N, C-alpha and C positions, 0 to 999 in steps of 0.2 A: 129401729126405724120408727116404730110407733111412738116412742118417747120423743124422738126428734120432731115428729110431726105435731105432737101435742105442745111442745114448748116453742116451736119455730114462730108461731103467731105472736107470742109474747116478746120474743127476741127481736122480731121485725118491728114491732110497735116501739120497743125501747130504742132501737137504732134510729128509726125515723124521728122520734121525739128528740133525741140528742142532736140530730142534724138540724132540726127546726130551731132548737134553742141556740145552736151555734150561729145560725143565720140571723136570728133576732139580735143576738149580742153583737154580731158584726155590724148590723145596721145601727144599733145604739151607739157604738163606738164611733162610727163614721159621722153620725149626726152630732155627737158631742165635739168631735174635732172640727166640724164645720162651724158650729156655734162659737167655739173658742177662737177660731181664726177670724170669724166675722166680727166678734167683739174686739179683737185686737185691731183689725182694720178700721173699725168704727172709732176706736179711741185715737188712732193715728190721724184718720181723715177728718174727725170732728163731727161725727154723727152718722146717720143713715144716708147713704147716697148710692149711686149706681155701682161704684167700685166695691162697696161693702157687699151688696147683694150679688154681684158677680163672683166675688171670692167665695161666698157661701155656696153658690150654685156649683162652682168649680170643685170645691171640697166634697160636696155631695156626689158629684159625678165620679170623682176619684174613688169614693167608697161604694160605688155601684148602688146608690140610692136613687129612686125615681124622683127627679127634681120637680116634676109636674105635681106630684102628690104631697110634696112638703110645703107647709105654710111657715113663712118666716116673718118675724116681727122684731124690729130693732127700736129700742126706746133709749134715750130721747132721739128725736130726728136731728137735732142739732146739739152738739156738745162742745164744751170748752175744757180747758185744762182742769183736772180735778173732778170732773163730772163722771158719775158712774154710768156705764153703758150696759144695757141688758139686751141680749140676743136670745130669742126663743124660736126653736124650730120644732114644729109639730109634725109628726109623721105616723101614719098608720101602716105598719108592716103587714103585707099580705101573707097569709099562711099558705105555705107551699104544699105541705103534705096532708 
């Protein structure tokens, strides 16, 4: 019993750390998917517009990412065929544990 009490703090710390890492990785993957879909939509629509931003917000909500805390930038604002489109989503994941 004494040995369990001594090691249980370390075990709980490791368990909570693994859970926090899993939550951060989940947010990262959801943000990457939202940026990818936003870039795809911007390439189809011809640059940054309301449909592109709505698609990014929709993808962030699907991934349970707080849309209000995410900063989205799409460059260029207008694009034509062959133009590279860049979507950047900045998000500060809140630490839960």
